[in-house]
All heavy atoms as an XYZ file, in Angstrom:
794
protein
N       7.285      4.817      4.474
C       7.589      4.318      3.102
C       7.122      5.282      2.119
O       6.659      5.026      1.031
C       6.987      2.849      2.898
C       7.593      2.249      1.690
S       7.267      0.537      1.660
C       5.633      0.181      2.247
N       7.160      6.579      2.425
C       6.713      7.634      1.526
C       7.943      8.127      0.802
O       9.023      8.451      1.419
C       6.105      8.767      2.339
O       5.184      8.157      3.204
C       5.426      9.721      1.377
N       7.839      8.257     -0.488
C       8.884      8.772     -1.353
C       8.344     10.007     -2.073
O       7.615      9.919     -3.004
C       9.305      7.665     -2.385
C       9.647      6.375     -1.636
N      10.878      6.212     -1.162
C       8.944      5.311     -1.382
C      11.013      5.049     -0.592
N       9.895      4.450     -0.647
N       8.864     11.174     -1.594
C       8.345     12.441     -2.044
C       9.126     12.991     -3.296
O       8.755     13.950     -3.902
C       8.463     13.486     -0.992
C       7.580     13.092      0.283
C       6.141     13.026      0.042
O       5.669     13.737     -1.015
N       5.392     12.322      0.739
N      10.242     12.331     -3.694
C      11.047     12.917     -4.756
C      10.486     12.808     -6.128
O      10.865     13.573     -7.022
C      12.481     12.277     -4.809
O      12.278     10.890     -4.935
C      13.240     12.574     -3.484
N       9.572     11.970     -6.311
C       8.892     11.837     -7.670
C       7.482     11.397     -7.553
O       7.025     10.900     -6.510
C       9.756     10.926     -8.521
C       9.689      9.647     -8.541
C      10.443      8.717     -9.608
C      11.589      9.171    -10.403
N      12.101      8.086    -11.167
N       6.719     11.699     -8.533
C       5.345     11.283     -8.579
C       5.269      9.668     -8.475
O       5.969      9.004     -9.174
C       4.709     11.698     -9.869
C       3.249     11.275    -10.032
O       2.770     10.418     -9.368
N       2.569     12.194    -10.796
N       4.589      9.208     -7.667
C       4.451      7.795     -7.309
C       4.200      6.980     -8.554
O       4.551      5.819     -8.604
C       3.406      7.550     -6.190
C       3.834      8.050     -4.916
C       2.688      7.832     -3.941
C       3.029      8.470     -2.640
N       1.888      8.527     -1.635
N       3.522      7.550     -9.526
C       3.161      6.768    -10.686
C       4.282      6.800    -11.785
O       4.155      6.110    -12.782
C       1.890      7.360    -11.335
C       0.680      7.084    -10.440
C      -0.549      7.697    -11.057
O      -0.637      7.839    -12.240
O      -1.474      8.123    -10.297
N       5.442      7.359    -11.452
C       6.543      7.554    -12.411
C       7.671      6.648    -12.096
O       8.761      6.755    -12.672
C       6.987      8.960    -12.499
C       5.936      9.931    -13.056
C       6.398     11.391    -12.993
O       7.263     11.700    -12.209
N       5.840     12.171    -13.824
N       7.504      5.653    -11.117
C       8.596      4.716    -10.867
C       8.774      3.735    -11.932
O       7.798      3.156    -12.446
C       8.373      4.019     -9.502
C       8.641      4.864     -8.237
C       7.657      5.466     -7.533
C       9.863      5.245     -7.879
C       7.828      6.357     -6.465
C      10.134      5.981     -6.759
C       9.098      6.562     -6.065
O       9.305      7.277     -4.990
N       9.954      3.433    -12.266
C      10.282      2.356    -13.224
C      10.220      0.980    -12.457
O      10.322      0.936    -11.251
C      11.669      2.505    -13.828
O      12.628      2.325    -12.824
C      11.914      3.866    -14.527
N      10.088     -0.063    -13.240
C      10.122     -1.340    -12.560
C      11.378     -1.637    -11.723
O      11.346     -2.153    -10.590
C      10.043     -2.396    -13.704
C       9.319     -1.610    -14.823
C       9.785     -0.254    -14.635
N      12.574     -1.139    -12.230
C      13.814     -1.294    -11.535
C      13.746     -0.510    -10.131
O      14.234     -1.060     -9.137
C      14.977     -0.762    -12.359
C      15.286     -1.602    -13.615
C      14.342     -1.364    -14.691
O      13.688     -0.231    -14.749
O      14.089     -2.233    -15.629
N      13.144      0.671    -10.202
C      13.038      1.420     -9.035
C      12.084      0.703     -8.058
O      12.393      0.764     -6.767
C      12.644      2.849     -9.273
C      13.585      3.722    -10.017
C      13.003      4.936    -10.523
O      11.865      5.010    -11.053
O      13.726      6.028    -10.460
N      10.945      0.212     -8.517
C      10.100     -0.525     -7.647
C      10.803     -1.725     -6.988
O      10.557     -2.020     -5.784
C       8.905     -1.003     -8.460
C       7.850      0.098     -8.786
C       6.821     -0.356     -9.768
C       7.308      0.809     -7.546
N      11.638     -2.506     -7.759
C      12.302     -3.562     -7.219
C      13.317     -3.117     -6.147
O      13.414     -3.776     -5.059
C      13.145     -4.267     -8.266
C      12.255     -5.092     -9.238
C      13.124     -5.972    -10.174
N      12.223     -6.557    -11.204
C      11.891     -5.954    -12.355
N      12.451     -4.905    -12.725
N      11.123     -6.671    -13.218
N      13.891     -2.015     -6.311
C      14.870     -1.425     -5.341
C      14.117     -1.107     -4.024
O      14.570     -1.421     -2.935
C      15.568     -0.140     -5.794
C      16.609      0.369     -4.916
C      17.191      1.614     -5.438
C      18.172      2.205     -4.388
N      18.372      3.595     -4.545
N      12.950     -0.546     -4.218
C      12.131     -0.147     -3.046
C      11.708     -1.401     -2.258
O      11.652     -1.421     -1.005
C      10.935      0.657     -3.450
C      11.197      2.023     -3.994
C       9.965      2.663     -4.520
C      11.732      2.908     -2.938
N      11.319     -2.368     -2.979
C      10.941     -3.689     -2.376
C      12.120     -4.350     -1.596
O      11.986     -4.779     -0.464
C      10.518     -4.722     -3.397
C       9.029     -4.472     -3.941
C       8.810     -5.411     -5.052
C       7.959     -4.633     -2.787
N      13.277     -4.214     -2.141
C      14.469     -4.798     -1.506
C      14.785     -3.918     -0.244
O      15.147     -4.556      0.812
C      15.727     -4.749     -2.439
C      15.767     -5.894     -3.444
C      17.031     -6.092     -4.157
N      17.422     -4.891     -4.884
C      16.997     -4.584     -6.070
N      16.361     -5.511     -6.796
N      17.523     -3.482     -6.709
N      14.581     -2.619     -0.262
C      14.837     -1.905      0.890
C      13.911     -2.325      1.985
O      14.244     -2.330      3.134
C      14.676     -0.334      0.572
C      15.685      0.178     -0.287
C      15.459      1.699     -0.813
O      14.422      2.243     -0.416
O      16.266      2.164     -1.468
N      12.574     -2.464      1.637
C      11.631     -2.908      2.626
C      11.936     -4.207      3.189
O      11.738     -4.500      4.389
C      10.168     -2.809      2.029
C       9.684     -1.403      1.790
O      10.323     -0.456      2.347
O       8.682     -1.246      0.971
N      12.385     -5.185      2.308
C      12.723     -6.515      2.832
C      13.921     -6.406      3.752
O      13.991     -7.299      4.663
C      12.982     -7.407      1.604
C      11.777     -7.745      0.817
C      12.134     -8.524     -0.461
O      13.382     -8.630     -0.761
O      11.274     -8.902     -1.164
N      14.783     -5.512      3.627
C      15.941     -5.364      4.449
C      15.672     -4.907      5.890
O      16.453     -4.959      6.835
C      16.998     -4.539      3.767
C      17.683     -5.164      2.514
O      17.514     -6.466      2.377
O      18.293     -4.411      1.708
N      14.596     -4.209      6.007
C      14.160     -3.679      7.315
C      13.818     -4.795      8.193
O      13.127     -5.762      7.923
C      13.022     -2.639      7.142
C      13.429     -1.447      6.376
C      12.280     -0.474      6.217
C      12.565      0.601      5.244
N      11.445      1.442      5.008
N      14.264     -4.712      9.452
C      13.907     -5.750     10.406
C      12.608     -5.454     11.059
O      12.221     -4.312     11.185
C      15.067     -5.798     11.498
C      16.388     -6.348     11.075
C      17.366     -6.408     12.035
O      16.942     -6.830     13.218
O      18.542     -6.162     11.907
N      11.940     -6.512     11.315
C      10.661     -6.386     12.088
C      10.952     -6.283     13.535
O      11.721     -7.095     14.131
C       9.726     -7.585     11.824
C       9.379     -7.698     10.333
C       8.500     -7.565     12.618
C       8.719     -8.926      9.942
N      10.456     -5.251     14.244
C      10.701     -5.099     15.657
C       9.704     -6.053     16.400
O       8.539     -5.753     16.453
C      10.468     -3.614     16.037
C      10.804     -3.451     17.500
O      10.924     -4.347     18.294
O      10.892     -2.200     17.873
N      10.213     -7.090     16.791
C       9.482     -8.167     17.470
C       8.728     -7.625     18.761
O       7.712     -8.181     19.141
C      10.249     -9.400     17.786
C      10.903     -9.952     16.609
S       9.691    -10.546     15.468
C      10.148    -12.271     15.434
N       9.237     -6.573     19.361
C       8.635     -6.161     20.606
C       7.362     -5.394     20.313
O       6.497     -5.175     21.093
C       9.650     -5.221     21.389
C      10.907     -5.986     21.767
S      10.513     -7.341     22.906
C      10.054     -6.549     24.307
N       7.181     -4.769     19.067
C       6.073     -3.825     18.821
C       5.048     -4.599     17.952
O       3.911     -4.177     18.006
C       6.567     -2.633     18.168
C       7.468     -1.679     19.016
C       7.938     -0.493     18.346
O       7.426     -0.157     17.285
O       8.930      0.121     18.946
N       5.453     -5.496     17.150
C       4.552     -6.085     16.169
C       3.813     -7.301     16.768
O       4.344     -8.058     17.477
C       5.261     -6.514     14.904
C       5.744     -5.372     14.111
O       5.099     -4.334     14.052
O       6.836     -5.537     13.509
N       2.502     -7.474     16.440
C       1.806     -8.526     16.895
C       2.126     -9.717     16.026
O       2.639     -9.649     14.884
C       0.282     -8.234     16.738
O      -0.040     -8.005     15.399
C      -0.111     -7.045     17.568
N       1.686    -10.919     16.442
C       1.857    -12.114     15.648
C       1.153    -12.062     14.350
O       1.756    -12.622     13.426
C       1.414    -13.384     16.601
C       2.262    -13.615     17.724
O       3.347    -13.173     17.785
O       1.700    -14.358     18.650
N      -0.075    -11.460     14.268
C      -0.645    -11.405     13.041
C       0.021    -10.503     11.945
O       0.156    -10.926     10.818
C      -2.117    -10.791     13.161
C      -3.015    -11.663     14.034
C      -2.847    -11.463     15.502
O      -2.233    -10.507     15.973
O      -3.442    -12.309     16.243
N       0.653     -9.433     12.403
C       1.404     -8.613     11.544
C       2.747     -9.290     11.078
O       3.073     -9.301      9.857
C       1.708     -7.213     12.168
C       0.519     -6.460     12.390
C       2.837     -6.526     11.287
C       0.717     -5.172     13.169
N       3.354    -10.021     11.934
C       4.474    -10.807     11.560
C       4.109    -11.897     10.591
O       4.795    -12.107      9.581
C       5.171    -11.489     12.818
C       5.706    -10.294     13.595
C       6.244    -12.468     12.411
C       6.151    -10.770     15.011
N       3.004    -12.545     10.780
C       2.465    -13.615      9.792
C       2.156    -13.021      8.369
O       2.396    -13.557      7.312
C       1.296    -14.251     10.445
N       1.603    -11.747      8.468
C       1.347    -11.072      7.312
C       2.590    -10.720      6.493
O       2.682    -10.934      5.233
C       0.419     -9.794      7.523
C       0.122     -8.983      6.286
C      -0.772     -9.822      5.254
C      -0.649     -7.721      6.707
N       3.600    -10.237      7.180
C       4.911     -9.946      6.544
C       5.493    -11.158      5.846
O       5.974    -11.108      4.750
C       5.870     -9.378      7.456
C       5.676     -7.809      7.815
C       5.699     -7.457      9.087
C       5.483     -6.868      6.789
C       5.580     -6.071      9.436
C       5.395     -5.586      7.056
C       5.452     -5.235      8.486
O       5.251     -3.893      8.703
N       5.360    -12.317      6.504
C       5.910    -13.533      6.051
C       5.151    -13.980      4.835
O       5.855    -14.440      3.841
C       5.892    -14.654      7.160
N       3.809    -13.839      4.849
C       3.016    -14.288      3.754
C       3.360    -13.264      2.457
O       3.382    -13.745      1.315
C       1.517    -14.213      4.105
N       3.490    -12.096      2.702
C       3.803    -11.172      1.612
C       5.132    -11.488      1.055
O       5.357    -11.446     -0.181
C       3.748     -9.674      2.165
C       2.335     -9.225      2.365
C       4.442     -8.723      1.068
C       2.116     -7.865      3.167
N       6.141    -11.852      1.948
C       7.430    -12.190      1.447
C       7.435    -13.423      0.575
O       8.371    -13.661     -0.211
C       8.433    -12.337      2.512
C       8.815    -10.948      2.989
O       8.854     -9.933      2.336
N       9.188    -10.844      4.256
N       6.399    -14.357      0.679
C       6.317    -15.594     -0.087
C       5.642    -15.305     -1.329
O       5.641    -16.218     -2.210
C       5.449    -16.513      0.725
C       6.171    -17.116      1.929
C       5.267    -17.988      2.761
O       4.197    -18.469      2.282
N       5.617    -18.248      3.975
N       5.065    -14.128     -1.578
C       4.514    -13.810     -2.931
C       5.546    -13.633     -3.964
O       6.752    -13.202     -3.602
C       3.678    -12.543     -2.893
C       2.388    -12.490     -1.953
C       1.878    -11.062     -1.881
C       1.355    -13.377     -2.560
N       5.251    -13.843     -5.245
C       6.247    -13.567     -6.279
C       6.396    -11.991     -6.494
O       5.595    -11.225     -5.877
C       5.830    -14.187     -7.597
C       4.572    -13.702     -8.179
O       4.399    -12.425     -8.323
N       3.723    -14.550     -8.605
N       7.466    -11.694     -7.117
C       7.912    -10.235     -7.221
C       6.722     -9.407     -7.867
O       6.567     -8.327     -7.405
C       9.174    -10.128     -7.969
C       9.653     -8.711     -8.049
C      10.995     -8.600     -8.811
O      11.015     -9.158     -9.966
O      11.851     -7.865     -8.315
N       6.087     -9.957     -8.871
C       5.199     -9.224     -9.606
C       3.916     -8.945     -8.528
O       3.361     -7.778     -8.577
C       4.632     -9.924    -10.809
N       3.551     -9.873     -7.860
C       2.382     -9.659     -6.909
C       2.850     -8.714     -5.778
O       2.013     -7.821     -5.406
C       2.043    -10.971     -6.216
C       1.177    -11.935     -7.180
O       0.821    -11.440     -8.230
O       0.974    -13.081     -6.780
N       4.074     -8.768     -5.273
C       4.480     -7.865     -4.316
C       4.550     -6.361     -4.833
O       4.206     -5.371     -4.102
C       5.875     -8.219     -3.785
C       5.820     -9.400     -2.797
C       7.110     -9.627     -2.032
N       8.369     -9.320     -2.743
C       9.129    -10.254     -3.417
N       8.698    -11.500     -3.479
N      10.230     -9.843     -3.942
N       4.972     -6.194     -6.049
C       4.996     -4.870     -6.731
C       3.602     -4.339     -6.831
O       3.317     -3.205     -6.441
C       5.658     -4.921     -8.087
C       7.194     -5.102     -7.898
C       5.396     -3.643     -8.865
C       7.956     -5.301     -9.158
N       2.595     -5.131     -7.288
C       1.225     -4.736     -7.355
C       0.647     -4.322     -5.966
O       0.089     -3.294     -5.836
C       0.298     -5.838     -8.104
C       0.713     -5.972     -9.499
C      -1.160     -5.425     -7.876
C       0.122     -7.126    -10.156
N       0.958     -5.166     -4.965
C       0.524     -4.886     -3.666
C       1.190     -3.619     -3.102
O       0.429     -2.732     -2.487
C       0.813     -5.969     -2.753
C       0.177     -6.106     -1.325
C      -1.299     -6.250     -1.576
C       0.790     -7.271     -0.543
N       2.473     -3.349     -3.397
C       3.097     -2.149     -3.005
C       2.501     -0.943     -3.729
O       2.188      0.031     -3.039
C       4.578     -2.225     -3.388
C       5.425     -1.041     -3.057
C       5.908     -0.747     -1.832
C       5.654     -0.073     -4.119
C       6.613      0.428     -1.596
C       6.339      1.049     -3.893
C       6.800      1.311     -2.636
O       7.460      2.423     -2.399
N       2.227     -1.055     -5.001
C       1.671      0.111     -5.701
C       0.248      0.409     -5.078
O      -0.085      1.500     -4.902
C       1.518     -0.295     -7.161
C       2.786     -0.141     -7.956
C       2.491     -0.650     -9.395
C       3.278      1.217     -8.098
N      -0.501     -0.663     -4.846
C      -1.918     -0.398     -4.242
C      -1.777      0.203     -2.911
O      -2.583      1.170     -2.575
C      -2.581     -1.741     -4.194
C      -4.030     -1.643     -3.744
C      -4.905     -0.751     -4.395
C      -4.459     -2.430     -2.680
C      -6.226     -0.628     -3.950
C      -5.826     -2.347     -2.299
C      -6.714     -1.444     -2.914
O      -8.046     -1.274     -2.513
N      -0.779     -0.205     -2.079
C      -0.659      0.430     -0.735
C      -0.203      1.762     -0.868
O      -0.634      2.738     -0.117
C       0.296     -0.381      0.079
N       0.719      2.153     -1.766
C       1.264      3.464     -1.896
C       0.305      4.425     -2.639
O       0.173      5.549     -2.234
C       2.596      3.413     -2.776
C       3.767      3.023     -1.916
C       4.258      4.082     -0.876
O       4.313      5.253     -1.266
O       4.337      3.688      0.277
N      -0.377      3.941     -3.651
C      -1.184      4.870     -4.477
C      -2.659      4.859     -3.918
O      -3.310      5.901     -4.135
C      -1.221      4.376     -5.948
C       0.140      4.377     -6.583
C      -0.025      3.781     -8.062
C       0.650      5.730     -6.704
N      -3.025      3.780     -3.301
C      -4.318      3.772     -2.605
C      -5.553      3.799     -3.662
O      -6.581      4.083     -3.199
N      -5.313      3.445     -4.876
C      -6.353      3.463     -5.856
C      -6.063      2.400     -6.905
O      -5.024      2.357     -7.417
C      -6.377      4.812     -6.416
O      -7.084      4.771     -7.724
N      -7.125      1.671     -7.197
C      -6.945      0.615     -8.293
C      -6.768      1.275     -9.677
O      -6.027      0.801    -10.493
C      -8.177     -0.334     -8.276
C      -8.235     -1.225     -7.042
C      -9.620     -1.993     -6.954
C      -7.120     -2.251     -7.075
N      -7.491      2.456     -9.784
C      -7.316      3.135    -11.097
C      -5.886      3.618    -11.250
O      -5.285      3.519    -12.326
C      -8.270      4.315    -11.151
C      -9.671      3.836    -11.231
C     -10.662      5.044    -11.649
N     -12.001      4.618    -11.359
C     -12.697      3.720    -12.119
N     -12.128      3.236    -13.067
N     -13.959      3.505    -11.895
N      -5.271      4.172    -10.110
C      -3.850      4.515    -10.234
C      -2.892      3.405    -10.454
O      -1.944      3.563    -11.264
C      -3.444      5.296     -8.970
N      -3.165      2.274     -9.867
C      -2.382      1.028    -10.078
C      -2.510      0.656    -11.606
O      -1.489      0.359    -12.208
C      -2.803     -0.119     -9.227
C      -2.176     -1.394     -9.577
C      -2.580      0.212     -7.683
N      -3.694      0.620    -12.067
C      -3.852      0.341    -13.546
C      -3.180      1.303    -14.438
O      -2.485      0.921    -15.361
N      -3.220      2.591    -14.090
C      -2.501      3.576    -14.941
C      -1.030      3.327    -14.894
O      -0.313      3.410    -15.983
C      -2.841      4.978    -14.543
C      -4.170      5.578    -15.066
C      -4.257      7.030    -14.756
N      -4.026      7.428    -13.406
C      -4.936      7.512    -12.510
N      -6.228      7.222    -12.704
N      -4.732      7.896    -11.273
N      -0.535      3.085    -13.704
C       0.957      2.843    -13.497
C       1.436      1.646    -14.330
O       2.474      1.751    -14.889
C       1.267      2.756    -11.994
O       0.821      3.881    -11.403
C       2.753      2.531    -11.831
N       0.648      0.609    -14.228
C       1.028     -0.601    -14.926
C       0.626     -0.666    -16.387
O       1.007     -1.594    -17.124
C       0.421     -1.875    -14.152
C       0.846     -2.038    -12.713
C       0.068     -3.216    -12.175
C       2.351     -2.329    -12.726
N      -0.121      0.292    -16.789
C      -0.652      0.352    -18.210
C      -1.720     -0.683    -18.509
O      -1.846     -1.209    -19.507
N      -2.548     -0.997    -17.508
C      -3.723     -1.891    -17.644
C      -5.014     -1.233    -17.178
O      -4.898     -0.177    -16.562
C      -3.438     -3.269    -16.873
C      -2.193     -3.962    -17.342
C      -3.395     -2.911    -15.318
N      -6.061     -1.882    -17.440
C      -7.338     -1.327    -17.188
C      -7.594     -1.406    -15.639
O      -6.954     -2.156    -14.919
C      -8.441     -1.987    -17.858
O      -8.640     -3.331    -17.347
N      -8.546     -0.619    -15.119
C      -9.032     -0.739    -13.748
C      -9.449     -2.182    -13.419
O      -9.107     -2.721    -12.316
C     -10.163      0.201    -13.541
C     -10.978     -0.052    -12.325
C     -10.561      0.301    -11.011
C     -12.152     -0.794    -12.350
C     -11.262      0.162     -9.901
C     -12.870     -1.086    -11.223
C     -12.474     -0.643    -10.068
O     -13.288     -1.011     -8.900
N     -10.160     -2.758    -14.374
C     -10.681     -4.092    -14.150
C      -9.593     -5.074    -13.941
O      -9.570     -5.979    -13.086
C     -11.570     -4.569    -15.244
O     -12.695     -3.551    -15.475
C     -12.221     -5.911    -15.045
N      -8.477     -5.005    -14.783
C      -7.327     -5.910    -14.618
C      -6.681     -5.677    -13.301
O      -6.289     -6.625    -12.652
C      -6.460     -5.663    -15.789
O      -7.168     -5.963    -17.022
C      -5.160     -6.613    -15.758
N      -6.394     -4.421    -12.919
C      -5.741     -4.148    -11.648
C      -6.625     -4.633    -10.522
O      -6.122     -5.274     -9.558
C      -5.614     -2.590    -11.509
N      -7.939     -4.444    -10.642
C      -8.806     -4.917     -9.564
C      -8.749     -6.428     -9.362
O      -8.715     -7.002     -8.248
C     -10.240     -4.467     -9.787
C     -11.269     -4.929     -8.791
C     -12.598     -4.312     -9.206
N     -13.636     -4.807     -8.196
C     -14.336     -5.954     -8.356
N     -14.081     -6.772     -9.327
N     -15.300     -6.274     -7.401
N      -8.861     -7.170    -10.536
C      -8.730     -8.543    -10.489
C      -7.438     -9.061     -9.860
O      -7.429    -10.016     -9.054
C      -8.894     -9.181    -11.944
C      -8.861    -10.638    -12.008
C      -9.040    -11.126    -13.375
C      -8.868    -12.682    -13.498
N      -8.797    -13.223    -14.785
N      -6.348     -8.397    -10.238
C      -5.028     -8.773     -9.689
C      -4.897     -8.678     -8.274
O      -4.496     -9.512     -7.538
C      -3.883     -7.941    -10.411
N      -5.461     -7.497     -7.701
C      -5.448     -7.216     -6.259
C      -6.294     -8.278     -5.526
O      -5.954     -8.726     -4.567
C      -5.824     -5.724     -5.960
C      -6.025     -5.579     -4.472
C      -4.765     -4.895     -6.429
N      -7.495     -8.528     -6.074
C      -8.402     -9.570     -5.470
C      -7.640    -10.934     -5.394
O      -7.758    -11.587     -4.297
C      -9.715     -9.702     -6.289
C     -10.557     -8.440     -6.028
C     -10.415    -10.971     -5.867
C     -11.806     -8.314     -6.903
N      -6.948    -11.309     -6.475
C      -6.272    -12.573     -6.525
C      -5.115    -12.583     -5.480
O      -4.852    -13.543     -4.760
C      -5.732    -12.834     -7.859
C      -6.835    -13.221     -8.889
C      -6.325    -13.336    -10.296
O      -5.120    -13.231    -10.496
O      -7.104    -13.724    -11.186
N      -4.432    -11.515     -5.362
C      -3.379    -11.325     -4.395
C      -3.836    -11.434     -2.965
O      -3.278    -12.205     -2.100
C      -2.487    -10.045     -4.590
C      -1.746    -10.136     -5.891
C      -1.542     -9.822     -3.467
C      -1.222     -8.772     -6.432
N      -4.958    -10.746     -2.712
C      -5.614    -10.821     -1.381
C      -5.973    -12.228     -0.999
O      -5.790    -12.746      0.104
C      -6.820     -9.929     -1.355
C      -6.546     -8.500     -1.244
C      -7.780     -7.698     -1.170
C      -7.628     -6.251     -1.088
N      -8.893     -5.527     -1.055
N      -6.506    -13.009     -1.995
C      -6.841    -14.362     -1.839
C      -5.641    -15.236     -1.493
O      -5.697    -16.102     -0.682
C      -7.684    -15.016     -3.039
C      -8.189    -16.345     -2.795
C      -9.128    -16.464     -1.667
O     -10.139    -15.687     -1.604
N      -8.897    -17.385     -0.724
N      -4.558    -15.018     -2.222
C      -3.331    -15.736     -1.927
C      -2.868    -15.533     -0.522
O      -2.483    -16.389      0.231
C      -2.243    -15.296     -2.843
C      -2.367    -15.794     -4.365
C      -1.273    -15.263     -5.234
C      -1.528    -15.478     -6.656
N      -0.418    -14.997     -7.587
N      -2.908    -14.207     -0.060
C      -2.457    -13.927      1.323
C      -3.363    -14.599      2.286
O      -2.915    -15.145      3.274
C      -2.538    -12.403      1.497
C      -1.371    -11.618      0.744
C      -1.524    -10.157      0.956
C      -0.005    -12.043      1.356
N      -4.658    -14.560      2.038
C      -5.642    -15.166      2.977
C      -5.344    -16.678      3.081
O      -5.367    -17.213      4.170
C      -7.076    -14.922      2.476
C      -8.139    -15.506      3.284
C      -8.567    -14.907      4.352
C      -8.619    -16.851      3.034
C      -9.617    -15.358      5.246
C      -9.570    -17.370      3.895
C     -10.043    -16.670      4.963
N      -5.121    -17.311      1.836
C      -4.772    -18.727      1.892
C      -3.484    -19.017      2.689
O      -3.402    -20.055      3.428
C      -4.686    -19.205      0.444
C      -5.997    -19.325     -0.263
O      -6.981    -19.252      0.394
O      -5.952    -19.483     -1.548
N      -2.445    -18.158      2.504
C      -1.194    -18.342      3.262
C      -1.485    -18.173      4.756
O      -0.835    -18.924      5.573
C      -0.270    -17.405      2.661
C       0.300    -17.813      1.229
C       1.422    -16.903      0.850
C       1.894    -17.100     -0.544
N       2.303    -18.469     -0.872
N      -2.205    -17.152      5.128
C      -2.398    -16.872      6.485
C      -3.240    -17.853      7.177
O      -2.976    -18.172      8.420
C      -3.020    -15.465      6.670
C      -2.060    -14.281      6.257
C      -2.790    -13.032      6.376
C      -0.906    -14.212      7.329
N      -4.246    -18.343      6.463
C      -5.156    -19.390      7.227
C      -5.032    -20.791      6.613
O      -5.871    -21.605      6.807
C      -6.549    -18.812      6.989
C      -6.670    -17.454      7.656
C      -6.720    -16.331      6.937
C      -6.763    -17.356      9.060
C      -6.855    -15.031      7.462
C      -6.821    -16.134      9.711
C      -6.911    -15.005      8.884
O      -6.947    -13.751      9.550
N      -3.870    -21.023      5.968
C      -3.502    -22.407      5.542
C      -4.632    -23.092      4.751
O      -4.908    -24.171      4.934
C      -3.060    -23.274      6.754
C      -2.154    -24.414      6.348
O      -1.577    -24.364      5.236
O      -2.187    -25.372      7.090
N      -5.111    -22.270      3.775
C      -6.122    -22.799      2.838
C      -5.582    -23.197      1.533
O      -6.345    -23.210      0.603
C      -7.321    -21.706      2.633
C      -8.024    -21.413      3.897
O      -8.163    -22.378      4.788
N      -8.559    -20.284      4.039
N      -4.348    -23.456      1.426
C      -3.730    -23.809      0.150
C      -4.114    -25.198     -0.321
O      -4.429    -26.050      0.269
C      -2.177    -23.649      0.197
O      -1.704    -24.405      1.275
C      -1.828    -22.236      0.399
């Protein structure tokens, strides 16, 4: 899921949505993925679009500061958002809702 044509921090929201749709369209190879990975994909797909975009940015950029810069928010706000998303995923995976 590496996109070399532009600086990762220069994607527009529309481009991020397109990238998310492309990822959603990819089939999970059941022969190679473990049950935990399949459950994680399912939990991620249940997140709202904004949370998935933040998670995607964090995975691609690898830095909360870069996520904050991309979204135009502070490091603290980006960090709080990622922590909340991680908690949502944990709750979905371990049925703590």
